[in-house]
C-alpha positions, -999 to 999 in steps of 0.1 A, spaced: -96 128 16 -108 97 33 -93 63 24 -107 30 30 -85 -3 30 -98 -37 23 -88 -70 10 -67 -84 40 -73 -118 55 -56 -151 62 -35 -169 34 -11 -195 35 25 -191 23 30 -189 -15 -5 -175 -17 -18 -142 -29 -40 -112 -17 -53 -79 -34 -54 -49 -12 -76 -20 -23 -79 15 -11 -110 35 -18 -108 72 -17 -135 97 -11 -138 135 -9 -113 145 -37 -100 131 -67 -67 111 -63 -51 118 -96 -29 147 -81 -19 123 -50 9 101 -46 -4 69 -32 15 45 -8 12 14 11 28 9 45 25 -20 67 32 -25 107 42 -58 119 31 -65 157 62 -49 177 76 -33 149 75 1 135 56 13 104 73 5 74 70 16 37 60 -10 10 52 6 -22 41 38 -37 28 50 -70 32 86 -84 10 94 -115 10 59 -135 24 25 -134 57 40 -148 65 55 -113 63 28 -87 85 23 -58 90 -7 -37 109 -17 -6 135 -44 -17 117 -72 3 87 -69 -19 101 -64 -52 92 -87 -78 62 -100 -56 42 -70 -51 26 -47 -76 12 -13 -68 -14 1 -92 -39 27 -92 -71 37 -111 -79 72 -111 -111 68 -128 -125 48 -99 -106 69 -72 -88 35 -61 -55 20 -56 -46 -17 -53 -16 -38 -40 -13 -70 -55 7 -94 -32 20 -126 -48 41 -153 -31 34 -139 2 57 -151 32 51 -153 69 72 -121 73 47 -102 52 21 -106 81 12 -70 92 -14 -43 92 -14 -29 57 -24 10 54 -30 27 23 -19 65 24 -21 95 1 -3 126 0 4 157 -23 37 170 -38 57 143 -21 93 146 -36 111 114 -46 135 115 -19 110 112 8 84 90 -10 94 61 14 88 82 44 55 81 63 55 115 73 54 129 39 17 112 35 -12 134 46 -41 110 45 -43 73 61 -67 44 57 -78 25 87 -56 -5 79 -62 -40 70 -48 -70 84 -28 -96 63 -19 -130 82 3 -152 61 2 -187 79 36 -209 73 
């Protein structure tokens, strides 16, 4: 599976961005899709994940209520809608996919087998 993330950019605090993750090589329907981010000087951290449908979504506490993860299996794509952005959301965002990820490890980056190249999100104060 090859993943291509896009949609990053510069936005003012309070603004919105929509990240997309396009997959090729295999159908994504069997994969857990996740988004991680890495800010300068910090470790990569979990942001959100979705299993089979929107009823199975998981978020880190700092983005709950502001970010929404979704997937479109017919188009082999995933999205991360980011609203009410804050300067602390500034990071490189990575999409990832993995098979047979059990729930206790869904927030762990090593659980994911495939990674996109990352897209930079900069939130200006």
